[in-house]
N, C-alpha and C positions, 0 to 999 in steps of 0.2 A: 764354473760359471760362464754362461755365454754372454754372447754382447746385449742379449734381451732384457736383462736386468741394469746395464753398464748406460748412464744419463750425462748428457750435456746441459748445464743448466746455465742459460744466458745472462750474464751479468757475474757468474761465478765461476773462479778460475778452477782450473782441473775437470776430473773427470769422479759420479758419484755413483754410489750402486742403489739400487732399490732397496728399500728396507720394508716399509710396508705404506698402505694406502691409508688416508683417513677421510673423514665427512668433507673437507676442505681442502683436501689436495694428498700429499704424501711425505711419507719423512726419507732422506735419503742420507748416505755415510759416504763422506769425501775419499777419495782413494788416496789425496795428499797428506792428510793430516788425520783422517780418522774421525774427524767432528762430525755430528750428526745437523742436519739443517731440515726444518719443514719447509715444503716448497707448494706454494697454492696453483690451483688448478689454472689461474691468468697467467703465471708463469710461461715463458718461452723454454721449453724442455723437447731436447732430441732425443730419441734411444739411436745406441750405435746401430743396432742391427735394423733402422730403416733409413742409415745415411747410403747415399750412393754417389759415388764421384763419375763426372762426364768424361766419356772418350769418343773419339771421333765417329765412331759407330754404336755406342749405346752406355748405357750406365751400369758400371761396376759396382755393386756392392762394397762397403767399405771393408767388409769381414776378407774380402778376395784380395783387396788391397794388402791388410794386414798380414794374409797369407804371403803376399808376395814380397813384402818387407822383412816375415821373417825366415824364409828361405833364404834370402839375398844376405842377410845377417845372420845364418846360421843358428837361430834361434833367441839370440842376444839381443841387446840394445842398439838403435842405430848409429851408425860411424859418424854421422853429423849431428849436430844440435839444431834444435828448432829456431836458436837465436843467428844461426850463420847467415851468411850473405844470399841476397837473393839469387844470383846466379849459381851457386853449390846448392842451393836447396830445390832451384829446379834442375840442374843436372841430375842430381840423387833421385828426384821423383820420375825424371826421364826413363832411368836405370831401370825403376821399379813397374812403370806404367809407361810403356814407351809412346803408345797411342792417346795419351790423356788429351782432353779439350784446351790446349794453353788460353784460349780466350774464355772458356768459363771456369776453369779453374785457377784461382789466384794463389799468389805468394802465401795468402795468411792462411788460405785452404791448406796448404802444403804444410804451413807451419802445423796447424791444429793437429792434421794425421800426424805428423812425426812426434809432437808433444803426447798425443793420445797413446800413440802406440807404446814410447817409451814409459808412460804410467802405466800403462797394463802390463809390460814386462817387468816393471818393478812389484809388481804386486802378482806376479806368477799367474796372470791371467792370458794365456798363451793358446788356449783351445779357439781357434777361430773358425771352426767348423760348423756348418751350417745344420744344428739338432733340430731345429722348426723347421723342416722342409715341409711345405705345403699347408702351413700354419696361416689362419687369415690375421685380420689385425688382432692388435692387443684390445681387449674389451676391458673397460672400467666397470669394476664391481662398486656397490656400496656396501 
């Protein structure tokens, strides 16, 4: 499973996998506890494959950041927790992505990225390659 079906739902902890679409939204399953929720189309939802991180030169797709963390950690979970101190988090992220834009990437963003990576690692979702190369935006079918 790639990042195209992994979602972050505003106001809900953790990450979700897209199960199916409904007329009024979709059904998603939590990667934390396996519970299913229905999400309306009005909810703020982010697909991980569409998220990018600001650097000084360009925006780097989140999957590439995950790949860099994965190679730094030899495929395992991160050596720090998303609950660590601000300075530790910034130092760790600087090792992973040395040219990240410190003015536009906040500590809260770094915490989310580390937490998301660890959730994906716990669920053995470790293929961060871009297998949808050249694909347009995700279409919504009814």
